[in-house]
KOLTI-254348 format. One line per 3 residues: their letters; for each residue z, x, y negated of N, C-alpha, C, O. Coordinates in steps of 0.1 Angstrom, whole numbers, plus 5000, padded with zeros to 4 digits. Atoms other than C-alpha are relative to their C-alpha. Layout:
residues N
A> Z:X:Y:Z:X:Y:Z:X:Y:Z:X:Y ~ ...
//
This chain:
residues 316
MSG> 5011:4991:5001:6452:0464:1788:5002:5010:5011:5013:5016:5013 ~ 4999:4991:4989:6445:0486:1818:5000:5014:4995:4996:5017:4984 ~ 4999:4986:5004:6450:0524:1818:4986:5005:4997:4984:5015:4990
WHL> 5014:4995:5003:6412:0528:1819:4996:4998:4986:4989:5007:4980 ~ 5004:5002:5014:6409:0513:1785:5007:5008:4990:5004:5008:4978 ~ 4993:4991:5009:6433:0538:1771:4992:5014:5000:4995:5022:4991
SIW> 5008:4987:5000:6408:0566:1780:4991:5001:4988:4986:4991:4983 ~ 5009:4998:5011:6388:0581:1752:4985:5000:5004:4977:4999:4996 ~ 5013:4999:4996:6357:0583:1773:4995:4987:5008:4983:4984:5007
SGD> 5005:5010:4990:6356:0554:1799:5000:4986:4994:5004:4983:4983 ~ 5000:5014:5004:6350:0517:1797:4986:4996:4995:4980:5004:4988 ~ 5014:5004:5004:6317:0497:1791:5000:4996:4986:4990:4996:4979
DLK> 5000:5007:5013:6328:0481:1759:5009:5007:4989:5012:5001:4979 ~ 4992:4993:5010:6348:0508:1741:4991:5005:4989:4980:5010:4991 ~ 5007:4995:5011:6337:0517:1706:5002:5016:5000:5013:5020:5002
PKK> 4999:4985:5000:6329:0555:1702:5011:5004:4990:5014:4998:4980 ~ 4989:4994:5009:6358:0576:1687:4994:5008:4989:4985:5017:4992 ~ 5005:4992:5011:6352:0590:1653:5002:5015:5001:4993:5023:4998
WIA> 4997:4986:5000:6369:0623:1659:4992:5007:5011:4988:5019:5009 ~ 5008:4994:4990:6349:0629:1691:4986:5002:4994:4980:5013:4996 ~ 5014:4999:5006:6316:0622:1672:5000:5011:4989:4990:5018:4989
VVL> 4999:4990:5010:6327:0645:1643:5000:5014:5007:4993:5023:5003 ~ 5000:4987:4994:6336:0674:1666:4987:5004:5007:4982:5015:5005 ~ 5013:4997:4994:6304:0671:1686:4989:5003:4989:4981:5011:4991
SIF> 5010:4998:5011:6284:0669:1653:5001:5014:4995:4991:5020:4991 ~ 4998:4986:5005:6299:0702:1642:4995:5010:5010:4988:5020:5005 ~ 5004:4990:4990:6292:0721:1674:4987:4998:5007:4980:5007:5010
TAP> 5012:5003:4993:6263:0703:1690:4995:4986:4997:4999:4976:5004 ~ 5004:5014:5005:6247:0674:1671:4992:4992:5011:4995:4980:5011 ~ 5007:5009:4990:6223:0663:1700:5010:4993:5009:5008:4981:5012
LAF> 4991:5007:4991:6253:0656:1722:5008:4989:4992:5012:4979:4998 ~ 4993:5010:5008:6270:0638:1693:4992:4987:5000:4998:4976:5001 ~ 5008:5012:5001:6241:0614:1690:4998:4993:5013:4996:4981:5014
LYL> 5001:5006:4987:6238:0609:1727:5013:4993:5003:5012:4982:5009 ~ 4987:5007:4998:6275:0600:1728:5000:4987:4992:5006:4977:4997 ~ 5001:5012:5008:6267:0574:1701:4989:4991:5004:4987:4980:4999
GSV> 5010:5008:4995:6238:0561:1721:4987:5000:4993:4978:4992:4995 ~ 5013:4999:5007:6210:0572:1698:4992:5012:5005:4994:5023:5000 ~ 5008:4990:4994:6185:0591:1718:4990:5006:4989:4987:5018:4989
QWA> 5009:4995:5010:6161:0593:1688:5006:5010:4991:5000:5021:4989 ~ 4993:4990:5008:6186:0611:1666:5003:5012:5008:5004:5023:5002 ~ 4997:4989:4991:6196:0633:1695:4987:5009:5001:4989:5022:4999
LLS> 5013:4992:4999:6159:0645:1699:4997:5006:4986:4993:5018:4986 ~ 5004:4995:5014:6154:0649:1661:5010:5012:4997:5005:5022:4992 ~ 4991:4989:5003:6186:0670:1657:4997:5012:5009:4999:5023:5004
FVL> 5003:4989:4991:6176:0691:1687:4988:5007:4995:4988:5020:4995 ~ 5012:4993:5005:6142:0698:1673:5003:5007:4987:4998:5019:4985 ~ 4997:4993:5013:6155:0706:1638:5009:5012:5003:5007:5023:4997
STG> 4991:4988:4997:6183:0729:1652:4992:5011:5007:4994:5023:5003 ~ 5008:4990:4993:6159:0746:1675:4990:5007:4991:4988:5019:4991 ~ 5010:4995:5010:6133:0750:1648:5007:5010:4990:5001:5020:4986
LGL> 4993:4991:5010:6159:0765:1624:5004:5013:5007:5003:5024:5001 ~ 4997:4987:4993:6170:0790:1651:4988:5009:5002:4989:5021:5000 ~ 5012:4992:4998:6134:0801:1658:4996:5006:4986:4991:5017:4986
LNF> 5003:4995:5014:6128:0804:1620:5009:5012:4996:5004:5021:4990 ~ 4990:4990:5003:6159:0825:1617:4996:5013:5007:4998:5024:5002 ~ 5004:4988:4992:6146:0848:1645:4987:5006:4994:4986:5018:4993
AVP> 5013:4996:5005:6111:0850:1630:5001:5006:4986:4992:5015:4982 ~ 4999:4995:5014:6123:0857:1594:5014:5006:4998:5023:5000:4992 ~ 4986:4995:5001:6154:0880:1597:5002:5005:4986:4993:5007:4978
GHE> 4996:4994:5013:6173:0893:1568:5004:4989:4990:5007:4992:4978 ~ 4996:5011:5009:6181:0858:1553:5011:4992:5006:5010:4980:5006 ~ 4990:5007:4993:6212:0850:1572:5008:4990:4991:5012:4980:4996
IVF> 4992:5008:5009:6230:0836:1542:4993:4986:4997:4999:4976:4997 ~ 5008:5012:5003:6202:0811:1534:5000:4991:5013:5003:4979:5011 ~ 5000:5008:4987:6200:0800:1571:5014:4994:5002:5016:4983:5008
GLV> 4986:5005:4998:6238:0797:1572:5003:4988:4991:5009:4978:4995 ~ 4998:5011:5009:6238:0774:1541:4993:4988:5005:4998:4976:5004 ~ 5007:5011:4995:6211:0753:1556:5007:4994:5012:5007:4981:5014
SVA> 4993:5005:4988:6230:0750:1589:5012:4992:4996:5015:4981:5002 ~ 4989:5007:5005:6261:0739:1570:4996:4986:4995:5002:4976:4997 ~ 5005:5012:5006:6241:0713:1551:4996:4990:5012:4998:4978:5011
LVV> 5004:5008:4989:6227:0700:1584:5012:4994:5007:5012:4982:5011 ~ 4988:5005:4994:6262:0697:1599:5006:4989:4992:5010:4978:4998 ~ 4995:5011:5009:6273:0676:1569:4992:4988:5002:4997:4977:5003
LWI> 5009:5012:4998:6242:0654:1574:5003:4994:5014:5004:4981:5014 ~ 4997:5006:4987:6250:0650:1611:5013:4992:5001:5013:4982:5007 ~ 4987:5008:5000:6286:0640:1605:4998:4987:4993:5003:4977:4997
WLA> 5002:5012:5007:6275:0615:1579:4992:4989:5008:4996:4978:5008 ~ 5008:5009:4992:6249:0600:1602:5008:4994:5012:5008:4983:5015 ~ 4992:5004:4989:6273:0599:1631:5010:4989:4996:5012:4979:5003
LRL> 4991:5010:5004:6299:0580:1611:4993:4987:4996:4999:4976:4998 ~ 5007:5012:5003:6273:0556:1599:4997:4992:5013:4998:4980:5014 ~ 5003:5007:4987:6262:0549:1635:5013:4994:5006:5012:4983:5012
IGQ> 4988:5005:4995:6298:0544:1645:5004:4987:4993:5008:4977:4999 ~ 4997:5012:5008:6302:0518:1617:4991:4988:5005:4995:4977:5002 ~ 5009:5010:4996:6273:0499:1632:5003:4995:5014:4997:4985:5019
RTG> 4996:5004:4986:6289:0497:1667:5011:4989:4999:5020:4990:4991 ~ 4990:5010:5000:6309:0466:1675:5010:5003:5011:5021:4997:5011 ~ 4991:4997:4988:6325:0480:1707:4997:4991:5012:5003:4992:5022
EER> 5003:5009:4989:6309:0453:1728:4987:5004:5007:4983:4998:5017 ~ 5012:4996:4994:6277:0471:1736:5003:5008:5013:5013:5014:5015 ~ 4999:4993:4988:6272:0484:1771:4996:5014:4998:4985:5016:4993
RPW> 5003:4986:5002:6273:0522:1772:4992:5006:5011:4997:5005:5023 ~ 5008:4994:4989:6245:0539:1791:5007:5014:5005:5016:5018:4999 ~ 4994:4988:4994:6252:0570:1813:5001:5012:4991:5011:5020:4991
HTR> 5000:4988:5009:6243:0595:1786:5011:5000:4989:5012:5009:4981 ~ 4989:5001:5010:6272:0583:1764:5013:5003:5006:5023:5004:4999 ~ 4988:4998:4993:6298:0589:1791:5003:5015:5001:4994:5023:4999
WYG> 4996:4986:5000:6317:0622:1795:4992:5007:5011:4988:5019:5009 ~ 5007:4993:4989:6300:0630:1828:4985:5002:4997:4979:5011:5001 ~ 5014:4998:5004:6265:0624:1813:4999:5011:4990:4989:5019:4991
LVA> 5000:4990:5010:6273:0646:1783:5002:5014:5007:4995:5024:5003 ~ 4997:4988:4993:6287:0673:1806:4988:5005:5008:4984:5016:5008 ~ 5012:4997:4992:6257:0671:1829:4988:5005:4991:4981:5015:4995
IAA> 5011:4996:5009:6232:0674:1800:5003:5013:4994:4994:5022:4993 ~ 4996:4987:5006:6251:0703:1784:4999:5011:5010:4994:5022:5007 ~ 5001:4990:4990:6253:0721:1817:4985:5003:5004:4982:5015:5006
AWA> 5014:4998:4997:6216:0716:1824:4993:5008:4990:4985:5017:4993 ~ 5006:4993:5011:6206:0729:1790:5005:5015:5000:4997:5024:4998 ~ 4995:4987:4999:6229:0759:1794:4994:5008:5011:4990:5020:5010
VIA> 5007:4993:4989:6214:0768:1828:4986:5003:4996:4981:5014:4999 ~ 5014:4997:5004:6179:0765:1813:4999:5012:4991:4991:5021:4992 ~ 4999:4989:5010:6188:0788:1784:5003:5013:5007:4997:5023:5003
VLL> 4996:4987:4993:6204:0814:1807:4988:5005:5008:4985:5017:5008 ~ 5011:4996:4991:6174:0814:1831:4989:5005:4991:4982:5015:4995 ~ 5010:4995:5009:6150:0818:1802:5003:5014:4995:4994:5023:4995
RAF> 4996:4987:5005:6169:0848:1788:5001:5010:5011:4998:5022:5009 ~ 4998:4991:4989:6176:0863:1822:4987:5004:5007:4985:5015:5011 ~ 5012:4998:4992:6141:0860:1838:4987:5001:4992:4978:5006:4997
LYE> 5013:5000:5007:6115:0855:1811:5000:5008:4987:4994:5019:4987 ~ 5000:4992:5013:6122:0866:1775:5014:4999:4994:5021:4990:4995 ~ 4987:5000:5006:6153:0877:1757:4999:5007:4986:4992:5017:4984
PFK> 5000:4994:5014:6158:0884:1719:5010:5011:4999:5021:5010:5005 ~ 4991:4989:5004:6174:0916:1706:4999:5003:4985:4988:5000:4979 ~ 5000:4996:5014:6183:0928:1671:5000:5015:5000:5008:5021:5007
VPS> 5001:4985:5001:6174:0964:1661:5012:5005:4992:5014:5001:4981 ~ 4988:4996:5006:6207:0981:1653:4999:5013:4992:5008:5016:4983 ~ 5000:4987:5006:6196:1015:1641:4986:5004:4995:4976:4996:4997
SAM> 5013:4996:5006:6168:1034:1623:4992:5009:5010:4982:5015:5005 ~ 5007:4990:4991:6157:1054:1654:4986:4997:5003:4978:5006:5007 ~ 5014:5004:4997:6125:1034:1658:4992:4997:4988:4981:4991:4988
KPT> 5008:5002:5012:6114:1033:1622:4987:5009:5001:4988:5019:5007 ~ 5002:5012:5008:6088:1026:1609:4996:4988:5008:4995:4977:5002 ~ 5005:5011:4992:6078:1004:1638:5011:4989:5000:5008:4977:4999
LPV> 4989:5010:4998:6112:0987:1642:5011:5003:4989:5019:5011:4991 ~ 4990:4998:5010:6132:0985:1609:5014:4995:5004:5015:4987:5013 ~ 4986:5005:4997:6170:0981:1610:5000:4985:4996:4996:4981:4986
GAN> 4998:5014:5002:6178:0944:1613:4988:4992:5005:4989:4979:5005 ~ 5011:5007:4994:6144:0935:1629:5004:4993:5013:5013:4997:5020 ~ 4998:5006:4987:6144:0910:1657:4988:5003:5009:4977:5003:5005
VLV> 5011:4998:4991:6124:0917:1688:5001:4991:5012:5013:4987:5016 ~ 5000:5008:4988:6114:0896:1718:4996:5009:5012:4985:5015:5011 ~ 5003:4992:4988:6115:0914:1752:4996:4992:5012:5003:4983:5016
QKH> 5004:5007:4987:6095:0903:1782:5007:5006:5011:5008:5019:5013 ~ 4991:4995:4989:6117:0906:1812:4993:4997:5014:4996:5005:5024 ~ 5006:5003:4987:6096:0890:1840:4991:5012:5004:4982:5016:4996
GYG> 5008:4989:4995:6080:0917:1862:5007:5014:5000:5003:5023:5006 ~ 4993:4987:5001:6106:0944:1854:5012:5001:5009:5018:5012:5010 ~ 4989:5000:4990:6132:0935:1880:5014:5001:4996:5023:5003:5004
HYG> 4986:4998:5006:6162:0937:1857:5004:4987:4994:5001:4983:4983 ~ 4998:5014:5004:6175:0902:1856:5015:4997:4997:5024:4998:5006 ~ 4987:5002:5005:6206:0894:1836:4999:4997:4985:4989:4998:4979
TMG> 4999:5002:5014:6217:0885:1801:5014:5000:4995:5023:4996:5002 ~ 4987:5000:5007:6245:0888:1776:5011:5008:5008:5023:5003:5009 ~ 4990:4992:4993:6262:0915:1797:5002:4997:5014:5009:5004:5021
AQL> 4998:5004:4986:6260:0897:1830:4987:5003:5008:4976:4998:5005 ~ 5012:4996:4992:6237:0912:1856:5000:4991:5013:5009:4991:5020 ~ 5001:5009:4988:6224:0887:1882:4996:5008:5012:5002:5008:5022
FHG> 5004:4992:4989:6204:0910:1904:4988:5009:4996:4982:5006:4985 ~ 5012:4992:5003:6177:0937:1905:4989:4996:5010:4991:4994:5022 ~ 5012:5002:4991:6142:0930:1919:4990:5011:4999:4993:5021:4992
ALS> 5010:4990:5000:6111:0950:1925:4993:5001:4987:4990:4990:4981 ~ 5007:4998:5012:6093:0964:1895:4985:4997:5003:4978:5004:5010 ~ 5014:5004:4998:6059:0946:1894:4991:5002:4988:4979:5002:4989
ASV> 5007:4998:5013:6049:0950:1857:4997:5015:4998:5004:5024:5003 ~ 5004:4986:5002:6031:0982:1846:5007:5005:4987:5007:4998:4977 ~ 4995:4993:5012:6049:1006:1822:4990:5010:4996:4986:5019:5004
VRG> 5011:4991:5004:6023:1025:1802:5005:5008:4988:5015:5004:4981 ~ 4997:4992:5011:6025:1052:1776:4998:4992:4987:4988:4986:4986 ~ 5001:5007:5012:6032:1038:1742:5007:4987:4999:5010:4982:4989
DII> 4992:5012:5000:6051:1008:1753:5014:5002:4994:5020:5013:4995 ~ 4986:4999:5005:6084:1001:1735:5008:4992:5010:5005:4980:5013 ~ 4993:5006:4990:6109:0993:1762:5015:4998:4996:5020:5006:4988
AFD> 4985:5002:5001:6145:0979:1762:5006:5005:5014:5000:5002:5024 ~ 4995:4995:4987:6167:0997:1788:5015:5002:4998:5020:5003:4987 ~ 4986:4997:4999:6203:1003:1798:5001:5015:4997:4995:5023:5004
YPR> 4998:4986:5004:6214:1036:1781:5006:5007:5012:5017:5003:5017 ~ 4996:4994:4988:6218:1059:1811:5015:5005:5000:5022:5005:5010 ~ 4986:4995:5001:6251:1074:1798:5010:4989:4998:5022:4991:5001
DPS> 4991:5011:5002:6266:1040:1790:4992:4987:5002:4987:4982:4992 ~ 5008:5011:4997:6248:1011:1807:5003:4987:4993:4996:4978:4993 ~ 4996:5012:5008:6267:0986:1786:4992:4999:4987:4992:4989:4980
QTF> 5008:5000:5012:6245:0996:1757:4985:4999:5003:4980:5004:5013 ~ 5014:5002:4998:6209:0985:1753:4993:5009:4989:4996:5007:4977 ~ 5008:4992:5009:6184:1010:1737:4986:4995:5000:4981:4989:5009
LKR> 5014:5003:5002:6149:1005:1724:4993:5013:4996:4996:5019:4986 ~ 5007:4987:5003:6126:1035:1726:4985:4998:5005:4982:4988:5012 ~ 5014:5000:4996:6089:1043:1731:4998:5009:5012:5003:5020:5013
VVG> 5003:4992:4988:6076:1055:1765:4990:5011:4996:4979:5008:4991 ~ 5009:4988:5003:6061:1090:1760:4994:5005:5013:4983:5009:5014 ~ 5004:4994:4987:6060:1102:1796:5002:4991:5012:5013:4985:5013
LPG> 4999:5007:4988:6053:1086:1829:5003:5009:5012:5003:5021:5010 ~ 4997:4991:4988:6063:1099:1864:4989:5010:5002:4977:5006:5003 ~ 5010:4990:4997:6045:1132:1870:4995:5007:4987:4989:5017:4988
DKI> 5005:4995:5012:6037:1138:1833:5008:5013:4996:5020:5014:4999 ~ 4993:4988:5006:6045:1172:1817:5001:4998:4985:4991:4996:4978 ~ 4997:5003:5014:6061:1167:1783:5005:5013:4994:5015:5019:4999
VYR> 4996:4988:5007:6064:1196:1759:5003:4996:4985:4995:4990:4979 ~ 4996:5003:5014:6083:1193:1726:5002:5013:4993:5012:5020:4996 ~ 4999:4987:5007:6078:1222:1702:4996:4999:4986:4985:4993:4983
DKH> 5003:5001:5014:6079:1225:1664:4996:4986:4996:4987:4984:4987 ~ 5002:5014:5003:6081:1187:1662:4987:4994:5004:4983:4984:4999 ~ 5012:5005:4994:6049:1183:1681:5003:4996:5014:5011:5002:5021
VLV> 4999:5005:4986:6047:1163:1714:4987:5003:5007:4977:4998:5002 ~ 5012:4998:4992:6023:1175:1740:5002:4992:5014:5012:4995:5021 ~ 5000:5008:4987:6016:1151:1770:4989:5006:5009:4977:5004:5006
NGV> 5010:4994:4991:5999:1169:1798:4991:5010:4993:4979:5010:4995 ~ 5007:4990:5007:5988:1196:1774:4993:4995:4987:4987:5003:4980 ~ 5007:5006:5012:5974:1172:1747:5010:4997:4989:5020:4989:4992
DVR> 4992:5003:5011:5990:1171:1713:4997:4985:4995:4985:4983:4992 ~ 5003:5015:5003:5994:1133:1706:5001:4997:4985:4998:4986:4981 ~ 4999:5003:5014:6001:1137:1669:4986:4999:4993:4978:5008:4996
GKQ> 5013:5001:5007:5971:1125:1648:5001:5003:4985:5009:5011:4981 ~ 5001:4997:5014:5963:1124:1611:5013:4996:4992:5021:4988:4996 ~ 4989:5003:5008:5989:1125:1584:4997:4988:4990:4986:4987:4985
LAD> 5001:5011:5008:5994:1093:1564:5008:5001:4987:5014:5012:4985 ~ 4992:4999:5012:6010:1085:1530:5015:5001:5004:5019:4995:5014 ~ 4986:4998:4997:6047:1095:1529:5007:4986:5001:5003:4976:4995
YLD> 4992:5012:4997:6073:1069:1540:5013:5001:4992:5020:5011:4994 ~ 4987:5000:5007:6102:1060:1517:5010:4994:5008:5010:4982:5011 ~ 4989:5005:4992:6133:1057:1537:5010:4993:4991:5017:5000:4983
DER> 4991:5007:5009:6153:1030:1519:5015:5002:5003:5023:4999:4994 ~ 4986:4997:4997:6185:1040:1537:5005:5013:4993:5015:5014:4987 ~ 4996:4986:5006:6185:1077:1526:4994:5002:4986:4996:5012:4980
LAY> 5007:4999:5013:6163:1071:1495:4993:5014:4999:4994:5021:4989 ~ 5008:4988:4999:6141:1100:1506:4987:4997:5006:4986:4988:5014 ~ 5013:5002:4994:6105:1104:1515:4999:5008:5013:5005:5019:5014
MKR> 5002:4994:4988:6095:1113:1550:4985:5001:5003:4977:4993:4999 ~ 5014:4999:4996:6062:1126:1565:4997:4989:5010:5005:4987:5019 ~ 5005:5011:4991:6043:1099:1583:4987:5004:5007:4978:5008:5000
YRE> 5012:4997:4993:6018:1105:1610:4996:4989:5010:5004:4981:5014 ~ 5005:5009:4990:5996:1084:1633:5000:5007:5013:4995:5018:5015 ~ 4999:4994:4986:6003:1091:1670:4993:4990:5009:4993:4978:5008
KLG> 5007:5008:4990:5983:1079:1700:5005:5004:5014:5004:5016:5018 ~ 4995:4998:4986:5999:1075:1735:4992:4991:5008:4993:4979:5008 ~ 5009:5008:4992:5973:1063:1760:4991:4992:4990:4983:4999:4983
QIE> 5009:5008:5009:5955:1034:1742:5008:4994:4989:5003:4986:4981 ~ 4992:5006:5010:5984:1026:1719:5002:5010:4988:5007:5021:4990 ~ 4998:4992:5012:5985:1039:1683:5011:4995:4992:5014:4982:4992
HDI> 4988:5004:5007:6016:1038:1662:5003:5012:4990:4998:5023:4991 ~ 4996:4990:5010:6032:1057:1633:5014:5006:5004:5022:4999:5009 ~ 4987:4993:4998:6060:1083:1635:5004:5006:4987:4996:5008:4978
LIS> 4994:4994:5012:6083:1098:1609:5005:5014:5003:5012:5016:5014 ~ 4995:4986:4998:6091:1135:1605:5008:5003:4987:5003:5001:4976 ~ 4992:4996:5011:6119:1147:1582:4999:5015:4998:5003:5023:5007
DSA> 5001:4985:5003:6112:1181:1565:5013:5007:5000:5014:5019:5002 ~ 4987:4994:5001:6149:1186:1560:5007:5003:5013:5016:5010:5014 ~ 4994:4998:4987:6157:1184:1597:4994:5013:5007:4982:5016:5005
PAR> 5004:4987:4994:6155:1217:1617:4990:4997:5011:4991:4987:5019 ~ 5010:5002:4989:6125:1221:1641:5006:5005:5013:5002:5001:5024 ~ 4994:4994:4988:6146:1242:1665:5010:4991:5006:5019:4986:4999
MAQ> 4990:5008:4993:6166:1223:1691:5010:5009:5007:5006:5016:5017 ~ 4990:4992:4994:6198:1241:1699:5003:4996:5015:5003:4985:5018 ~ 4998:5002:4986:6204:1245:1737:5013:4991:5003:5013:4983:5012
GEI> 4988:5008:4997:6239:1230:1734:4999:4986:4996:5008:4978:4999 ~ 5002:5014:5005:6225:1198:1719:4992:4991:5010:4990:4979:5008 ~ 5009:5007:4991:6204:1188:1749:5005:5001:5015:5008:5012:5019
ATP> 4998:4999:4986:6211:1179:1785:4987:5004:5007:4977:4997:5005 ~ 5012:4996:4994:6186:1198:1806:5000:4997:5015:5006:5005:5022 ~ 5001:5003:4986:6178:1182:1839:4992:5011:5008:4986:5019:5002
PQC> 5007:4990:4992:6164:1202:1868:4985:5001:4997:4978:5011:4998 ~ 5014:5000:5002:6129:1191:1858:4996:5005:4986:4985:5004:4982 ~ 5003:4996:5014:6132:1205:1822:5005:5014:4998:5014:5019:5005
TND> 4996:4987:5005:6135:1239:1806:5002:4999:4985:4994:4992:4978 ~ 4998:5000:5014:6148:1246:1771:5004:5013:4996:5015:5018:4999 ~ 4996:4987:5004:6148:1279:1754:5005:5000:4985:5006:5010:4979
GET> 4995:5001:5013:6161:1266:1721:4989:4997:4990:4992:4992:4979 ~ 5011:5003:5009:6126:1263:1705:4990:4990:5007:4984:4982:5000 ~ 5009:5008:4992:6106:1246:1733:5007:4993:5011:5014:4999:5019
LSC> 4995:5008:4989:6116:1217:1755:4988:4997:5009:4978:4991:5004 ~ 5011:5003:4991:6094:1214:1786:5006:4992:5012:5015:4997:5019 ~ 4995:5008:4989:6099:1186:1812:4989:4995:5009:4978:4993:5004
VVP> 5009:5007:4991:6082:1172:1842:5007:4987:5004:5018:4988:5010 ~ 4993:5013:4998:6090:1135:1845:5001:4997:5015:4991:4997:5022 ~ 4999:5003:4985:6104:1127:1880:4995:4986:5004:4992:4978:4995
VNS> 5004:5013:4995:6095:1098:1902:5009:4989:4996:5021:4992:4995 ~ 4992:5012:5004:6107:1064:1891:5008:5002:4988:5019:4998:4987 ~ 4993:4997:5012:6116:1077:1857:4990:5000:4988:4978:5001:4990
YFV> 5009:5000:5012:6103:1077:1821:5007:5009:4990:5019:5010:4989 ~ 4995:4992:5012:6106:1100:1791:4997:4992:4988:4986:4988:4985 ~ 5002:5008:5012:6112:1081:1759:5005:5007:4988:5013:5016:4988
MGD> 4996:4994:5013:6115:1089:1723:5000:4989:4989:4993:4979:4991 ~ 5000:5009:5011:6122:1072:1690:4989:5004:4990:4985:5015:4990 ~ 5011:4997:5009:6094:1069:1664:5005:5008:4988:4998:5015:4981
NRD> 4994:4992:5011:6118:1083:1638:5005:5013:5006:5017:5014:5009 ~ 4998:4989:4991:6117:1116:1655:5012:5009:4997:5018:5014:5007 ~ 4989:4991:5003:6144:1135:1637:5013:4992:4998:5023:4998:4994
NSL> 4988:5008:5001:6168:1106:1637:5001:4991:5013:5004:4979:5011 ~ 5000:5008:4987:6167:1094:1674:5007:5008:5011:5004:5019:5014 ~ 4993:4995:4988:6190:1100:1703:4992:4995:5012:4992:4983:5015
DSR> 5009:5004:4990:6165:1100:1732:4999:5010:5011:5008:5017:5013 ~ 5001:4992:4988:6152:1117:1763:5001:5015:4997:5004:5023:5006 ~ 4998:4985:5003:6152:1151:1745:5014:5004:5001:5017:5016:5002
YWG> 4986:4997:5001:6190:1149:1744:5008:4996:5013:5018:5002:5016 ~ 4992:5005:4989:6201:1129:1775:4992:4998:5013:4997:4993:5023 ~ 5008:5001:4987:6172:1130:1800:4991:4988:5001:4987:4982:4991
FVP> 5010:5010:4996:6151:1104:1817:5006:4986:5001:5018:4984:5004 ~ 4996:5014:4998:6153:1066:1819:4996:4996:5014:4984:4996:5017 ~ 5004:5005:4986:6154:1054:1856:4993:4987:4999:4996:4979:4990
AKA> 5007:5013:5000:6130:1026:1864:5009:4988:5001:5006:4978:4996 ~ 4991:5012:4998:6158:1004:1875:5008:4997:4988:5014:4986:4987 ~ 4992:5003:5012:6174:1007:1840:4991:4992:4990:4996:4988:4980
VIG> 5009:5006:5009:6143:0992:1823:5002:4985:5000:5001:4978:5010 ~ 4998:5014:5001:6151:0957:1810:4987:4992:4998:4985:4982:5004 ~ 5013:5006:5003:6116:0949:1797:4993:5006:4989:4997:5017:4984
KVV> 5009:4994:5010:6089:0955:1772:5000:4991:4987:5000:4979:4988 ~ 5001:5008:5013:6089:0945:1735:4986:4994:4998:4976:5002:4998 ~ 5013:5006:5002:6061:0920:1730:4999:4993:4986:4988:4988:4983
YIA> 5001:5006:5013:6070:0906:1696:5010:5006:4991:5022:5008:4994 ~ 4991:4994:5010:6085:0921:1664:5000:4992:4988:4990:4989:4982 ~ 4998:5007:5013:6099:0902:1635:5008:5009:4991:5020:5010:4992
APR> 4994:4990:5009:6106:0926:1607:5006:4993:4988:5001:4982:4984 ~ 4994:5007:5012:6129:0917:1577:4990:5000:4989:4983:5010:4987 ~ 5009:5001:5012:6111:0906:1546:5009:5000:4988:5017:4991:4986
H> 4992:4999:5012:6126:0917:1513:4992:4996:4988:4998:4996:4977
//
């Protein structure tokens, strides 16, 4: 027997190895079935796995259920893989997609496609804090549109910056690199555009002299603090949304708690800013529980990752 026939991957008439099929079934079922020569099962497992991932994104808060379903699927894939191996005689000619180089090429192509989608088109994020309640509850999943914003990268890797071609408007919820620590991603609402005058006084926001707070709505029960908060409808440009105000939080903003850029003044009761060129003033909808532009200044346009275009809130 030649050395080639001792290889675990090569040879036209070698029977697939059980351990390879099992390992691939655990980590990537489509590649396991391609290795076994079953394109149909590879496509079906890909569709089911992708569908489960999308459902997990669209219905957050049920990670245990989705985890159990994923484990059940892995057991099913292993069982099917072993059955397929039992049907092989070892005399069949193996097509290219069952060879190591075919599997590597397919895996690499899919990885490149996934990275390009996340880096240039849309990227998912999970909401880590209550700063954007009630719009973005803790644990919600959001989809961020990235094309047009010039900030191309994903999972901590920055590819390059391009020109900003998409419009940022008041009321947009944007994802951006936190100016004080660009390794962190923040989600906030755009309140002020370049040239706008923003005044924050007695928990009211004035944009170019207009108080944007609207009518008061029914109180909001904060399930984290088990306390009711005042809820108001706010309108920024053409976008209406709800904000939360905590009566227990002080209205006065101490001067030591806020960074005051040259474009802002702060007397301890009133913060007044003029938004500079290529920058944005952002705030959280949970006004008394948000670290935002009132405290650390403006968001540079080059730090904007994209705009939230889809929100999947947890369902309890």
